[in-house]
C-alpha positions in Angstrom: 160.0 31.0 146.1 156.6 32.2 144.8 156.2 36.1 144.4 152.7 35.7 145.7 152.4 34.8 149.3 149.3 33.5 151.3 148.3 35.1 154.4 150.3 32.7 156.6 153.4 34.1 158.1 156.8 32.6 156.8 158.3 30.5 159.3 162.0 31.0 158.9 164.7 33.4 159.9 165.6 34.5 156.4 161.9 35.6 155.3 163.3 39.1 154.7 165.6 37.6 152.0 163.2 35.2 150.6 160.6 37.9 150.1 162.1 40.5 147.9 161.6 44.2 148.7 159.3 45.7 146.2 158.3 49.3 146.3 155.0 50.5 144.6 155.2 52.1 141.2 156.9 55.6 141.3 154.7 58.5 140.2 155.9 60.5 137.2 158.3 63.4 137.9 155.9 66.0 136.4 153.3 64.8 138.7 155.5 64.8 141.8 156.7 68.4 141.0 153.1 69.6 140.9 151.6 67.8 143.8 154.6 67.6 146.2 153.2 64.6 148.1 154.1 61.0 148.2 156.4 59.9 145.4 154.9 56.3 145.2 151.5 55.1 144.3 149.8 53.2 147.1 150.2 49.4 147.6 147.3 47.1 146.6 146.3 45.1 149.8 148.0 42.0 148.7 151.1 43.8 147.9 151.2 45.4 151.3 150.5 42.0 153.0 153.3 40.5 150.9 155.8 43.0 152.0 154.7 42.9 155.6 155.9 39.3 155.6 159.5 40.6 155.4 159.3 41.5 159.1 161.4 39.3 161.3 159.5 40.1 164.5 162.7 40.6 166.5 162.7 41.1 170.3 164.0 44.7 170.1 163.1 46.1 166.7 165.5 48.8 165.3 162.4 50.0 163.2 160.5 51.1 166.3 163.2 53.3 167.9 164.0 54.9 164.5 160.3 55.7 164.1 159.7 59.4 164.9 156.7 58.5 167.0 158.0 55.2 168.3 155.3 53.1 166.9 155.9 49.3 167.4 156.2 48.6 163.7 156.0 44.7 163.9 152.4 45.2 165.3 151.5 47.5 162.4 153.1 44.9 159.9 151.1 42.1 161.5 147.8 43.9 161.1 148.7 44.6 157.4 149.5 41.1 156.7 146.1 40.1 158.3 144.4 42.8 156.3 143.1 44.7 159.3 144.7 48.0 158.7 143.8 48.2 155.0 140.1 47.4 155.8 140.1 50.1 158.5 141.3 52.6 156.0 138.0 52.2 154.0 136.1 55.4 155.2 132.5 55.8 155.0 131.0 57.0 151.7 132.5 60.4 151.2 130.4 61.2 148.0 127.4 63.6 148.5 126.7 67.3 149.2 128.6 69.2 151.8 127.8 72.9 152.9 129.6 75.7 154.7 127.4 78.5 155.9 130.5 80.5 156.5 131.6 80.5 152.9 128.0 80.2 151.7 129.3 77.4 149.5 128.2 73.8 148.5 130.6 71.2 147.4 129.0 68.2 145.5 131.6 65.5 145.8 132.1 62.3 143.8 134.8 59.8 144.6 136.5 57.3 142.3 139.2 55.4 144.0 141.9 57.8 144.9 140.4 60.7 143.0 137.7 63.1 144.5 135.9 65.5 142.2 134.3 68.6 143.8 131.7 70.7 141.8 131.7 74.0 143.7 128.7 76.3 144.1 129.3 79.7 145.7 128.5 83.4 145.2 132.2 84.0 145.8 133.6 81.6 143.2 133.4 81.4 139.4 131.5 78.5 138.2 133.5 76.3 135.8 135.5 73.2 135.9 135.1 71.1 138.9 138.0 70.7 141.3 140.0 67.4 141.2 141.8 66.1 144.2 144.0 63.0 144.7 144.3 61.1 148.0 147.7 61.0 149.5 149.1 58.2 151.5 148.0 60.1 154.7 144.3 60.1 153.6 144.1 63.9 152.8 142.8 64.7 149.4 145.1 67.5 147.7 145.2 69.5 144.5 146.7 72.7 143.3 143.9 74.5 144.9 144.2 73.1 148.4 143.4 70.3 150.4 140.3 68.4 152.0 140.7 66.5 155.3 137.7 64.4 156.2 136.3 63.9 159.7 136.7 60.4 161.0 133.0 59.8 160.7 132.9 61.1 157.1 130.1 63.6 158.0 132.2 66.6 157.1 135.6 67.9 155.9 138.0 70.8 156.5 139.1 72.9 153.5 142.4 74.6 153.4 143.6 76.7 150.5 145.9 79.5 149.8 143.1 82.0 150.7 141.2 80.2 153.6 142.3 77.9 156.3 140.3 75.4 158.2 136.9 76.0 156.8 134.5 73.2 158.0 131.9 71.6 155.7 129.2 69.4 156.8 126.9 67.0 155.0 124.0 68.8 153.7 120.9 68.1 151.5 
């Protein structure tokens, strides 16, 4: 069978056998030790759709009651195979200037795929190299310095570091 599937659902009871399991590429050990996040890279949309075809859509899915929050996994996989979840993951443009009056800080952000770069301007920080964050599988950007969690509308984010917790930044000019 072809390794590349079209978006039509396979119509047989052995699709989980015919579509082999393929995990995304594993991150290097030194990167995993430093970041302490997901050990695999993200799937590309077509790879995720191909793997979603492995679902049998059984009547009482084992995967649902083994899920810690009891999500009905076959519905999620159906959305992935249709491309709906992956499209919904695309957030508004996150690049731009964000300010925090509380910290008297400005973060100028640029985004390149899963990499976010922040140029920080504040009377309380040394100027120097920009901070670089990587997006985890949960959508949170992390670095050795801390994490950035964006609001759903992309109009702000919450900064958490070893020194500060839950400081909100809003889009500024």
